[in-house]
PDB file of N, CA, C and O in Angstrom, chain B, residues numbered from 101:
ATOM      1  N   MET B 101     104.614  68.857 103.954  1.00  0.00           N
ATOM      2  CA  MET B 101     104.240  69.874 105.166  1.00  0.00           C
ATOM      3  C   MET B 101     103.490  71.090 104.200  1.00  0.00           C
ATOM      4  O   MET B 101     103.969  71.318 103.089  1.00  0.00           O
ATOM      5  N   LYS B 102     102.479  71.736 104.609  1.00  0.00           N
ATOM      6  CA  LYS B 102     102.035  72.850 104.272  1.00  0.00           C
ATOM      7  C   LYS B 102     102.760  73.867 104.214  1.00  0.00           C
ATOM      8  O   LYS B 102     103.154  74.222 105.325  1.00  0.00           O
ATOM      9  N   GLN B 103     103.149  74.569 103.255  1.00  0.00           N
ATOM     10  CA  GLN B 103     103.850  76.034 103.183  1.00  0.00           C
ATOM     11  C   GLN B 103     103.224  77.259 103.632  1.00  0.00           C
ATOM     12  O   GLN B 103     102.146  77.724 103.261  1.00  0.00           O
ATOM     13  N   LYS B 104     104.142  77.778 104.582  1.00  0.00           N
ATOM     14  CA  LYS B 104     103.710  78.839 105.169  1.00  0.00           C
ATOM     15  C   LYS B 104     104.061  80.153 104.581  1.00  0.00           C
ATOM     16  O   LYS B 104     105.143  80.395 104.045  1.00  0.00           O
ATOM     17  N   THR B 105     102.973  81.076 104.729  1.00  0.00           N
ATOM     18  CA  THR B 105     103.272  82.428 104.203  1.00  0.00           C
ATOM     19  C   THR B 105     104.357  83.360 104.704  1.00  0.00           C
ATOM     20  O   THR B 105     104.513  83.640 105.893  1.00  0.00           O
ATOM     21  N   HIS B 106     105.070  83.802 103.738  1.00  0.00           N
ATOM     22  CA  HIS B 106     105.974  84.682 104.158  1.00  0.00           C
ATOM     23  C   HIS B 106     105.329  86.325 104.720  1.00  0.00           C
ATOM     24  O   HIS B 106     104.750  87.050 103.911  1.00  0.00           O
ATOM     25  N   LYS B 107     105.492  86.670 105.913  1.00  0.00           N
ATOM     26  CA  LYS B 107     104.760  87.665 106.329  1.00  0.00           C
ATOM     27  C   LYS B 107     105.342  89.023 105.791  1.00  0.00           C
ATOM     28  O   LYS B 107     104.499  89.890 105.561  1.00  0.00           O
ATOM     29  N   ALA B 108     106.442  89.282 105.595  1.00  0.00           N
ATOM     30  CA  ALA B 108     107.157  90.191 105.127  1.00  0.00           C
ATOM     31  C   ALA B 108     106.485  90.672 103.949  1.00  0.00           C
ATOM     32  O   ALA B 108     105.898  91.740 103.775  1.00  0.00           O
ATOM     33  N   VAL B 109     106.699  89.565 103.061  1.00  0.00           N
ATOM     34  CA  VAL B 109     106.179  89.802 101.524  1.00  0.00           C
ATOM     35  C   VAL B 109     104.749  90.161 101.554  1.00  0.00           C
ATOM     36  O   VAL B 109     104.305  91.186 101.037  1.00  0.00           O
ATOM     37  N   SER B 110     104.050  89.288 102.173  1.00  0.00           N
ATOM     38  CA  SER B 110     102.346  89.465 102.293  1.00  0.00           C
ATOM     39  C   SER B 110     102.087  91.046 102.605  1.00  0.00           C
ATOM     40  O   SER B 110     101.199  91.690 102.046  1.00  0.00           O
ATOM     41  N   LYS B 111     102.858  91.504 103.437  1.00  0.00           N
ATOM     42  CA  LYS B 111     102.351  93.145 103.905  1.00  0.00           C
ATOM     43  C   LYS B 111     102.889  93.987 102.883  1.00  0.00           C
ATOM     44  O   LYS B 111     102.333  95.076 102.737  1.00  0.00           O
ATOM     45  N   ARG B 112     103.602  93.778 102.341  1.00  0.00           N
ATOM     46  CA  ARG B 112     104.177  94.893 101.082  1.00  0.00           C
ATOM     47  C   ARG B 112     103.606  94.554  99.883  1.00  0.00           C
ATOM     48  O   ARG B 112     103.614  95.558  99.171  1.00  0.00           O
ATOM     49  N   ILE B 113     102.949  93.307  99.131  1.00  0.00           N
ATOM     50  CA  ILE B 113     102.713  92.926  98.135  1.00  0.00           C
ATOM     51  C   ILE B 113     101.231  92.345  98.056  1.00  0.00           C
ATOM     52  O   ILE B 113     100.807  91.549  98.894  1.00  0.00           O
ATOM     53  N   LYS B 114     100.491  92.799  96.998  1.00  0.00           N
ATOM     54  CA  LYS B 114      99.374  92.100  96.938  1.00  0.00           C
ATOM     55  C   LYS B 114      99.238  91.860  95.559  1.00  0.00           C
ATOM     56  O   LYS B 114      99.589  92.607  94.645  1.00  0.00           O
ATOM     57  N   VAL B 115      98.539  90.431  95.460  1.00  0.00           N
ATOM     58  CA  VAL B 115      98.206  89.961  94.433  1.00  0.00           C
ATOM     59  C   VAL B 115      96.498  89.873  93.933  1.00  0.00           C
ATOM     60  O   VAL B 115      95.598  89.402  94.628  1.00  0.00           O
ATOM     61  N   THR B 116      96.380  90.320  92.876  1.00  0.00           N
ATOM     62  CA  THR B 116      94.707  90.733  92.469  1.00  0.00           C
ATOM     63  C   THR B 116      94.372  89.494  91.971  1.00  0.00           C
ATOM     64  O   THR B 116      95.135  88.592  91.624  1.00  0.00           O
ATOM     65  N   LYS B 117      93.165  89.522  91.964  1.00  0.00           N
ATOM     66  CA  LYS B 117      92.345  88.555  91.354  1.00  0.00           C
ATOM     67  C   LYS B 117      92.511  87.698  90.027  1.00  0.00           C
ATOM     68  O   LYS B 117      92.222  86.511  89.875  1.00  0.00           O
ATOM     69  N   ASN B 118      93.048  88.590  89.100  1.00  0.00           N
ATOM     70  CA  ASN B 118      93.680  88.044  87.939  1.00  0.00           C
ATOM     71  C   ASN B 118      95.012  87.609  87.725  1.00  0.00           C
ATOM     72  O   ASN B 118      95.449  87.154  86.667  1.00  0.00           O
ATOM     73  N   GLY B 119      95.805  87.816  89.072  1.00  0.00           N
ATOM     74  CA  GLY B 119      97.171  87.148  89.401  1.00  0.00           C
ATOM     75  C   GLY B 119      98.123  88.342  89.037  1.00  0.00           C
ATOM     76  O   GLY B 119      99.282  88.020  88.776  1.00  0.00           O
ATOM     77  N   LYS B 120      97.791  89.708  88.980  1.00  0.00           N
ATOM     78  CA  LYS B 120      98.834  90.754  88.736  1.00  0.00           C
ATOM     79  C   LYS B 120      99.445  91.127  90.092  1.00  0.00           C
ATOM     80  O   LYS B 120      98.681  91.203  91.054  1.00  0.00           O
ATOM     81  N   VAL B 121     100.538  91.326  90.229  1.00  0.00           N
ATOM     82  CA  VAL B 121     101.399  91.681  91.261  1.00  0.00           C
ATOM     83  C   VAL B 121     101.456  93.055  91.786  1.00  0.00           C
ATOM     84  O   VAL B 121     101.810  93.807  90.878  1.00  0.00           O
ATOM     85  N   ILE B 122     101.255  93.663  92.857  1.00  0.00           N
ATOM     86  CA  ILE B 122     101.168  95.193  93.017  1.00  0.00           C
ATOM     87  C   ILE B 122     101.708  95.429  94.149  1.00  0.00           C
ATOM     88  O   ILE B 122     101.473  94.682  95.099  1.00  0.00           O
ATOM     89  N   LYS B 123     102.554  96.538  94.272  1.00  0.00           N
ATOM     90  CA  LYS B 123     103.265  97.074  95.415  1.00  0.00           C
ATOM     91  C   LYS B 123     103.161  98.680  95.278  1.00  0.00           C
ATOM     92  O   LYS B 123     102.909  99.314  94.253  1.00  0.00           O
ATOM     93  N   ARG B 124     103.469  99.266  96.820  1.00  0.00           N
ATOM     94  CA  ARG B 124     103.382 100.614  96.806  1.00  0.00           C
ATOM     95  C   ARG B 124     104.897 101.074  96.264  1.00  0.00           C
ATOM     96  O   ARG B 124     105.827 100.268  96.292  1.00  0.00           O
ATOM     97  N   LYS B 125     105.050 102.323  95.811  1.00  0.00           N
ATOM     98  CA  LYS B 125     106.041 103.073  95.386  1.00  0.00           C
ATOM     99  C   LYS B 125     106.968 103.168  96.805  1.00  0.00           C
ATOM    100  O   LYS B 125     106.439 103.213  97.915  1.00  0.00           O
ATOM    101  N   ALA B 126     108.239 103.188  96.621  1.00  0.00           N
ATOM    102  CA  ALA B 126     109.197 103.290  97.821  1.00  0.00           C
ATOM    103  C   ALA B 126     109.459 104.805  98.153  1.00  0.00           C
ATOM    104  O   ALA B 126     109.080 105.689  97.384  1.00  0.00           O
ATOM    105  N   GLY B 127     110.027 105.033  99.160  1.00  0.00           N
ATOM    106  CA  GLY B 127     110.288 106.372  99.687  1.00  0.00           C
ATOM    107  C   GLY B 127     109.242 107.406  99.949  1.00  0.00           C
ATOM    108  O   GLY B 127     109.234 108.503  99.390  1.00  0.00           O
ATOM    109  N   GLN B 128     108.266 106.964 100.917  1.00  0.00           N
ATOM    110  CA  GLN B 128     107.274 107.812 100.996  1.00  0.00           C
ATOM    111  C   GLN B 128     106.952 108.471 102.434  1.00  0.00           C
ATOM    112  O   GLN B 128     106.075 109.245 102.820  1.00  0.00           O
ATOM    113  N   ASP B 129     108.077 107.806 103.081  1.00  0.00           N
ATOM    114  CA  ASP B 129     107.884 108.161 104.623  1.00  0.00           C
ATOM    115  C   ASP B 129     108.166 109.465 105.044  1.00  0.00           C
ATOM    116  O   ASP B 129     107.397 110.099 105.767  1.00  0.00           O
ATOM    117  N   HIS B 130     109.478 109.992 104.531  1.00  0.00           N
ATOM    118  CA  HIS B 130     109.620 111.420 105.009  1.00  0.00           C
ATOM    119  C   HIS B 130     110.559 111.662 103.999  1.00  0.00           C
ATOM    120  O   HIS B 130     110.956 110.906 103.113  1.00  0.00           O
ATOM    121  N   PHE B 131     110.959 113.206 104.339  1.00  0.00           N
ATOM    122  CA  PHE B 131     111.710 114.054 103.231  1.00  0.00           C
ATOM    123  C   PHE B 131     111.029 114.115 101.909  1.00  0.00           C
ATOM    124  O   PHE B 131     111.582 113.960 100.821  1.00  0.00           O
ATOM    125  N   ASN B 132     109.774 114.357 102.120  1.00  0.00           N
ATOM    126  CA  ASN B 132     109.121 114.460 100.617  1.00  0.00           C
ATOM    127  C   ASN B 132     108.806 115.994 100.559  1.00  0.00           C
ATOM    128  O   ASN B 132     108.359 116.415  99.492  1.00  0.00           O
ATOM    129  N   SER B 133     108.958 116.715 101.405  1.00  0.00           N
ATOM    130  CA  SER B 133     108.663 118.278 101.107  1.00  0.00           C
ATOM    131  C   SER B 133     109.798 118.758 100.304  1.00  0.00           C
ATOM    132  O   SER B 133     109.497 119.818  99.756  1.00  0.00           O
ATOM    133  N   ARG B 134     110.994 118.368 100.034  1.00  0.00           N
ATOM    134  CA  ARG B 134     111.922 118.626  99.044  1.00  0.00           C
ATOM    135  C   ARG B 134     111.636 118.133  97.707  1.00  0.00           C
ATOM    136  O   ARG B 134     112.182 118.794  96.824  1.00  0.00           O
ATOM    137  N   GLU B 135     110.980 117.225  97.346  1.00  0.00           N
ATOM    138  CA  GLU B 135     110.827 116.631  96.196  1.00  0.00           C
ATOM    139  C   GLU B 135     109.819 117.500  95.608  1.00  0.00           C
ATOM    140  O   GLU B 135     109.037 118.176  96.277  1.00  0.00           O
ATOM    141  N   THR B 136     109.857 117.466  94.396  1.00  0.00           N
ATOM    142  CA  THR B 136     108.725 118.094  93.432  1.00  0.00           C
ATOM    143  C   THR B 136     107.491 117.453  93.437  1.00  0.00           C
ATOM    144  O   THR B 136     107.349 116.268  93.741  1.00  0.00           O
ATOM    145  N   GLY B 137     106.372 118.393  93.026  1.00  0.00           N
ATOM    146  CA  GLY B 137     105.187 117.943  93.126  1.00  0.00           C
ATOM    147  C   GLY B 137     104.989 116.711  92.233  1.00  0.00           C
ATOM    148  O   GLY B 137     104.229 115.813  92.599  1.00  0.00           O
ATOM    149  N   LYS B 138     105.676 116.644  91.031  1.00  0.00           N
ATOM    150  CA  LYS B 138     105.455 115.672  90.124  1.00  0.00           C
ATOM    151  C   LYS B 138     105.756 114.198  90.740  1.00  0.00           C
ATOM    152  O   LYS B 138     105.123 113.164  90.531  1.00  0.00           O
ATOM    153  N   VAL B 139     106.846 114.385  91.519  1.00  0.00           N
ATOM    154  CA  VAL B 139     107.418 113.225  92.095  1.00  0.00           C
ATOM    155  C   VAL B 139     106.459 112.700  93.214  1.00  0.00           C
ATOM    156  O   VAL B 139     106.174 111.510  93.347  1.00  0.00           O
ATOM    157  N   ARG B 140     105.967 113.763  94.042  1.00  0.00           N
ATOM    158  CA  ARG B 140     105.329 113.304  95.165  1.00  0.00           C
ATOM    159  C   ARG B 140     103.949 112.760  94.551  1.00  0.00           C
ATOM    160  O   ARG B 140     103.324 111.920  95.199  1.00  0.00           O
ATOM    161  N   ARG B 141     103.479 113.195  93.375  1.00  0.00           N
ATOM    162  CA  ARG B 141     102.223 112.609  92.946  1.00  0.00           C
ATOM    163  C   ARG B 141     102.435 111.099  92.722  1.00  0.00           C
ATOM    164  O   ARG B 141     101.730 110.159  93.090  1.00  0.00           O
ATOM    165  N   ASN B 142     103.797 111.107  91.896  1.00  0.00           N
ATOM    166  CA  ASN B 142     104.050 109.597  91.188  1.00  0.00           C
ATOM    167  C   ASN B 142     104.214 108.869  92.392  1.00  0.00           C
ATOM    168  O   ASN B 142     103.925 107.682  92.237  1.00  0.00           O
ATOM    169  N   LYS B 143     104.625 109.205  93.688  1.00  0.00           N
ATOM    170  CA  LYS B 143     104.881 108.397  94.516  1.00  0.00           C
ATOM    171  C   LYS B 143     103.606 107.489  95.304  1.00  0.00           C
ATOM    172  O   LYS B 143     103.714 106.424  95.913  1.00  0.00           O
ATOM    173  N   ARG B 144     102.331 108.354  95.044  1.00  0.00           N
ATOM    174  CA  ARG B 144     101.274 107.912  95.688  1.00  0.00           C
ATOM    175  C   ARG B 144     100.628 106.757  94.786  1.00  0.00           C
ATOM    176  O   ARG B 144      99.699 106.048  95.173  1.00  0.00           O
ATOM    177  N   SER B 145     101.192 106.672  93.634  1.00  0.00           N
ATOM    178  CA  SER B 145     100.440 105.539  92.867  1.00  0.00           C
ATOM    179  C   SER B 145     101.046 104.126  93.117  1.00  0.00           C
ATOM    180  O   SER B 145     102.109 104.085  93.736  1.00  0.00           O
ATOM    181  N   ASP B 146     100.412 102.835  92.650  1.00  0.00           N
ATOM    182  CA  ASP B 146     101.023 101.710  92.856  1.00  0.00           C
ATOM    183  C   ASP B 146     101.766 101.240  91.673  1.00  0.00           C
ATOM    184  O   ASP B 146     101.547 101.826  90.613  1.00  0.00           O
ATOM    185  N   VAL B 147     102.681 100.192  91.699  1.00  0.00           N
ATOM    186  CA  VAL B 147     103.559  99.590  90.744  1.00  0.00           C
ATOM    187  C   VAL B 147     103.254  98.286  90.618  1.00  0.00           C
ATOM    188  O   VAL B 147     103.256  97.486  91.554  1.00  0.00           O
ATOM    189  N   LYS B 148     102.911  97.966  89.158  1.00  0.00           N
ATOM    190  CA  LYS B 148     102.523  96.543  88.604  1.00  0.00           C
ATOM    191  C   LYS B 148     104.114  96.044  88.238  1.00  0.00           C
ATOM    192  O   LYS B 148     104.899  96.476  87.394  1.00  0.00           O
ATOM    193  N   LEU B 149     104.258  94.846  89.329  1.00  0.00           N
ATOM    194  CA  LEU B 149     105.510  94.141  89.013  1.00  0.00           C
ATOM    195  C   LEU B 149     105.663  93.225  87.889  1.00  0.00           C
ATOM    196  O   LEU B 149     104.609  92.818  87.400  1.00  0.00           O
ATOM    197  N   GLY B 150     106.839  92.784  87.340  1.00  0.00           N
ATOM    198  CA  GLY B 150     107.090  92.041  86.127  1.00  0.00           C
ATOM    199  C   GLY B 150     106.847  90.518  86.258  1.00  0.00           C
ATOM    200  O   GLY B 150     106.525  90.097  87.369  1.00  0.00           O
ATOM    201  N   LYS B 151     106.977  89.613  85.177  1.00  0.00           N
ATOM    202  CA  LYS B 151     106.767  88.390  85.249  1.00  0.00           C
ATOM    203  C   LYS B 151     108.012  87.688  86.408  1.00  0.00           C
ATOM    204  O   LYS B 151     107.713  86.876  87.284  1.00  0.00           O
ATOM    205  N   GLN B 152     109.247  88.151  86.193  1.00  0.00           N
ATOM    206  CA  GLN B 152     110.327  87.350  86.881  1.00  0.00           C
ATOM    207  C   GLN B 152     109.906  87.425  88.504  1.00  0.00           C
ATOM    208  O   GLN B 152     109.953  86.494  89.308  1.00  0.00           O
ATOM    209  N   VAL B 153     109.500  88.752  88.741  1.00  0.00           N
ATOM    210  CA  VAL B 153     109.234  88.925  90.140  1.00  0.00           C
ATOM    211  C   VAL B 153     107.765  88.327  90.727  1.00  0.00           C
ATOM    212  O   VAL B 153     107.537  88.156  91.924  1.00  0.00           O
ATOM    213  N   LYS B 154     106.914  88.075  89.739  1.00  0.00           N
ATOM    214  CA  LYS B 154     106.017  87.180  89.959  1.00  0.00           C
ATOM    215  C   LYS B 154     106.112  85.722  90.267  1.00  0.00           C
ATOM    216  O   LYS B 154     105.421  85.208  91.147  1.00  0.00           O
ATOM    217  N   LYS B 155     107.084  84.966  89.444  1.00  0.00           N
ATOM    218  CA  LYS B 155     107.534  83.931  89.609  1.00  0.00           C
ATOM    219  C   LYS B 155     108.264  83.726  91.212  1.00  0.00           C
ATOM    220  O   LYS B 155     107.921  82.787  91.930  1.00  0.00           O
ATOM    221  N   ALA B 156     109.180  84.619  91.589  1.00  0.00           N
ATOM    222  CA  ALA B 156     109.560  84.593  92.975  1.00  0.00           C
ATOM    223  C   ALA B 156     108.671  84.583  94.064  1.00  0.00           C
ATOM    224  O   ALA B 156     108.816  83.824  95.021  1.00  0.00           O
ATOM    225  N   ILE B 157     107.481  85.641  93.923  1.00  0.00           N
ATOM    226  CA  ILE B 157     106.562  85.871  95.000  1.00  0.00           C
ATOM    227  C   ILE B 157     105.829  84.352  95.109  1.00  0.00           C
ATOM    228  O   ILE B 157     105.317  84.012  96.176  1.00  0.00           O
ATOM    229  N   LYS B 158     105.816  83.519  94.004  1.00  0.00           N
ATOM    230  CA  LYS B 158     104.748  82.211  94.153  1.00  0.00           C
ATOM    231  C   LYS B 158     105.670  81.347  95.437  1.00  0.00           C
ATOM    232  O   LYS B 158     104.997  80.650  96.196  1.00  0.00           O
ATOM    233  N   THR B 159     106.894  81.398  95.613  1.00  0.00           N
ATOM    234  CA  THR B 159     107.509  80.880  96.565  1.00  0.00           C
ATOM    235  C   THR B 159     107.275  81.346  97.976  1.00  0.00           C
ATOM    236  O   THR B 159     107.499  80.673  98.982  1.00  0.00           O
ATOM    237  N   PHE B 160     106.760  82.672  97.937  1.00  0.00           N
ATOM    238  CA  PHE B 160     106.644  83.381  99.467  1.00  0.00           C
ATOM    239  C   PHE B 160     105.126  83.181  99.725  1.00  0.00           C
ATOM    240  O   PHE B 160     104.717  82.867 100.843  1.00  0.00           O
ATOM    241  N   LEU B 161     104.270  83.378  98.624  1.00  0.00           N
ATOM    242  CA  LEU B 161     102.969  83.459  99.057  1.00  0.00           C
ATOM    243  C   LEU B 161     102.200  82.103  98.339  1.00  0.00           C
ATOM    244  O   LEU B 161     102.059  82.069  97.117  1.00  0.00           O
ATOM    245  N   PRO B 162     101.805  81.192  99.060  1.00  0.00           N
ATOM    246  CA  PRO B 162     101.379  80.057  98.513  1.00  0.00           C
ATOM    247  C   PRO B 162     100.036  80.039  98.057  1.00  0.00           C
ATOM    248  O   PRO B 162      99.587  79.086  97.421  1.00  0.00           O
ATOM    249  N   TYR B 163      99.326  81.117  98.370  1.00  0.00           N
ATOM    250  CA  TYR B 163      97.917  81.473  97.927  1.00  0.00           C
ATOM    251  C   TYR B 163      97.801  82.313  96.605  1.00  0.00           C
ATOM    252  O   TYR B 163      96.698  82.618  96.151  1.00  0.00           O
ATOM    253  N   SER B 164      98.979  82.675  96.005  1.00  0.00           N
ATOM    254  CA  SER B 164      99.016  83.246  94.759  1.00  0.00           C
ATOM    255  C   SER B 164      98.743  82.271  93.581  1.00  0.00           C
ATOM    256  O   SER B 164      98.845  81.044  93.576  1.00  0.00           O
ATOM    257  N   LYS B 165      98.341  83.184  92.502  1.00  0.00           N
ATOM    258  CA  LYS B 165      98.174  82.157  91.227  1.00  0.00           C
ATOM    259  C   LYS B 165      99.275  81.956  90.398  1.00  0.00           C
ATOM    260  O   LYS B 165      99.192  81.196  89.433  1.00  0.00           O
TER     261      LYS B 165
END
């Protein structure tokens, strides 16, 4: 049988052309006014995930490299 894509993971994680796994930083929804400016700026950037996570993502996303 063909493996189905895990929709929750596919909405949160992007696999780039070269196989890098990228996600958004957590905790951006609310209560950001009390954070320092530095923390707020850092939350806007994406995070590159490591090799072990990449291995696990392969099981959820059949189209990833």
